[in-house]
N, C-alpha and C positions, 0 to 999 in steps of 0.2 A: 068543435068536436066534443062528443061525449067522452066520458072517462075511458081511456083506452090504454092497453099495454102495448108498448112498442119495443122491439128488439132492434138496436142500432148496431149494425155490423161495420167494423172498421172505424170504431168510435174515436180513435185518436187522430184521424185524418183531417184534412182541411175542410172538406164539405161537412163532415160530421161535426166539426167544431161549430160551424154556423148553425147546424140543426140543433145542437145542444143549447146554444145561446138563445135560440128563438122558440124553444119548445113550449107549446101552450101549457098553462098551469094544470089543465085537466088531463094531461098526458103523463103516464108512468113510463119513463124512459129507462131501459136497461141496456147497459153498455157492454159490447163484446169486441175484443181485439186481442192481438198477440201480446204477450205469450200465453195468456190464460185461455184464449179461444183461437183455434186455428180452423178457419172455415174450409180448408182443404182436407180436414180430417172428418170424414163422413160420420163416423160413430160419435165423435164429439159434437158435431152439428146437431145430429138427431137427438142426442141425450140432453144437451143443455137447452136447446130451444123447446123441446117437448116439455121439459121441467118448468119452463117459464110460461108456456102456452100463450104466446102473444096474439094480439089482434092484427098487428102489422109487423112485418119484417122489412127494414130499410137497409139495403146493402150499399154501403159507400166504400167497401174494401176492394182494392185492385192493385195490380202492379201497373203503375202509370208512367214509369220512366221509359219512354218510347224506345230509346236507343239501347238501354240495358236489356229490354225484352229480346232484342235481336241476338244477344249472346247467351240468353237464358230461356230458350223456347219451351223446354219441358216445364219449367217452373211457371212460365207465363201462361201456358195453356192449362196447367193445374189450377192456378189461382183465378185467372180471368175467364177460363173456359169451362172447366169441370165443376169447380166449387159452387158457382151460381146454381147449377143443377141440383146440388145437395140442398141448398137453401130452398129451392122451389119444391123439392120433394117433401121436406118437412113442413113447409108452409101449406102445401096441399093437404097433407095428413091432418093438420091442425085446423083447417078451414079458415086460415088467415089470408091476408093480402100481402103480396110482395111488391116492394118498390126497388128497382134495380137501375143503377146509373151506368149508361153506356156512352158511346163516343161517336163523333163525326168521322173518326178514322176507319169506320166500317165501309166508307165510300172511297172510290178511286180518285175522285177529284176531276174527272173528265168532263163534268157538266159545266155549263156557264150560267145556269139558272138554279135557284135554290132547290136543294134536295128535299123531297117529300118522303114520308115514312115508307111508302111502298116502292120507292126506287130500288134498283138493283144494288146489292151490296157487293163490293169487290175490293177488299182492303189490300193495301200495298205493303204492309209491315206485319211483323209478328204480333206487335201490340194490337193492331186492328183486327188481325185474324183471330187472335185469342179472345178479344172482346166480342166479336161476332159469334164465336163458338159459345160464349156465355149466354148471349141472347138466344141462340138456338137450343141450348140445354134447357132453358126456361120454357121455350115454346113447345119442346118435345116432352116435357115432364108430366103433362096431364093437368098442370095447374092452369086454371082459367081466370083466376083473380090476380092480375099482376099489372103493374105499370113499369114499362121499360122506358126510361127517359134518356135520350141521347143528347149530349151537350158538347160544347166546344170551347177551347181556349179558356179554361176555367182558372180563376184566380180568387184569392181570399186570404184572410188572416190565418195564422198558425199553420203555414205550409209553404213548400217550395213552389214557385210559379213564375211566369214571365214578368209580371209586374214587379215583384220583389227582386228579381234578378236584374232588371233594368235599373231600378232604384239603387241597388248596391253598386252596379258597374258604373253608373253615371257619377257616383261619388269617387270611385277608385281610378277611373281611366279617362284619358283625354280624348280618345277616339273609340267609337263603336260602329261596327258594321252589322246591319240588321236586314234580314231577308225581305225583299219587297215583292217577290213574285209568288207568294203563297197568300191566298185570299180567304178570309173567313170572318168570324164574329166572336169577339171576346164575351165571356160570361162571368158576371159577378156571382160568387157563391151565395151572397145575401139574397140576390134575386132568384137564384135557382131553388134555394130552400123555401122561399115564399111560395113558389109553384108547387113544391112537394107537399107542403102543409095544406095548400088549397085543394090539391087532388084528393088528399085523404079526408079533408073536411067535406068536400063535395060528395065523397063516397058515402058519407053518413047522412046526407040529405036525401030523403025519399023521393022528392020531386025532381031533383036535378043532379043525379049522380054522374060523375065523370066516367065515361065508358072505359073499360079496361083495354089495354093494348100498348102499342109503341107510340111514343111522342117525341117530338123534337123541341128542345128549348135552348136558346141562347138569347143574349140581349138583341136589341134591334140594331139595324145598320150593318155595314160591310166595311172592312178595311184590310190592309196588309199588316204583317208583323211590323214592318217599318213604320207605317202610319200609327200603329198602336204605340210603338216606342216613342215616336215624336210627341204623342199626346201625353204620355207619362212624363217625359222630360219637361214639356211645357208647363204642366201643373206643378212640377217640382220648382221650376224657376219662379212661377207666380207665388209660390209659398216661401220664396227666398231661402230655399235649401242650398247650402254651399255645394257647388258642383265642380268637379275637376274636368268634366266633359266639355270639349270644345267643338268636336265634329261628330255628328250622327249621320252616317252615310248609308244609302240603300245598296244592297248587294243582291246578286242572283243566287238561287239555291245551289247552282253548280259551283259557286265560289266558296261555299261553306259546306263541304260534303260531310254527311253524318251517316252512321250505320243504318238507320231506318229511313225508308222513303216516306215522304209526307204528301198528302193530297194537295194539289196546286189550288184547288177551289173546294171549300167545304162549307159554304153557306147553306144553312138549313131553313126550310119554310116552317113558320110557327103557326100557320093557320089552324091546324088541328087542335093544338093545345089552347089557343085563344078561344076557339069555339067551345072547348070542354070546360074551361075555367072562367071565361068572361073577364080575364085579367088583361090589363094594359101592360105591354112589355116596354120597359125603359130602354132608351137608346144607350149604346155601349159607352158613349162619351159622358153622358150624365151619370151613369153608374160608376164609371171610373173616377169621376170627380168626387162623388160621394164617398167612395172608398178612400181616396187620398185625404179628404177632409177628416174622416173618422180615424185614419191611421195617424195623422199628425196630432190629433187630440190625445192619442194614446189609449 
């Protein structure tokens, strides 16, 4: 990439942490997050981003606790639904490019084949509905230079996620029950940020720019949450981490009721983003292995 100014929204979050660690040397990264920056405050968004006048705005901020969103619908729709429209508005005014992270939860999970970008969206939860509202706010903003990247089952350093939860519980508990009838694909934050940098880098290439629009990205492969947990525990045992866990058992969604409904199947097709970036997508098991190796090294 040529020397570019980038506004990173939600800079203290898990995905932003990976973006900060991998930022190309020619990029000038400016960090925005609470409490100094509230993206749900339209006047603040317009004034602070206009003062920076960035070339790119990357939005990693969101309310991502799926169950908490059920009890805080107004706040969820403000942060996940309305605020991305404010970012899109100022991005359009500045002639910049917006990258916005969305989710597989915009789908109902009724399919049995991977979801493509043009498939019908029908979210089951407040979280999914609010994230879809954010996508629509961008689409209706008049901004035509945007990348909306839907991802799934994201994990990484410096944040709460399924991998870190399983690691902690496997050390603390003798038995764990993990849902086996929800199917999807894990996503390493390290791999997702590589795609984001590639999209932006491609945009700077006159001959092969990545077309603007909505994209799907997760790692390759398919698994259940139970299979994901089994892989995590297997790697922990191979690393000779002392575990208290004796039994990891599969359970049905109905056996572990939660406030928010989840899609039973949320595998997404990556054909569009492969075509746009020419990238090879690592299998989720390989990316998980690399994450665990890196984590153990500290």
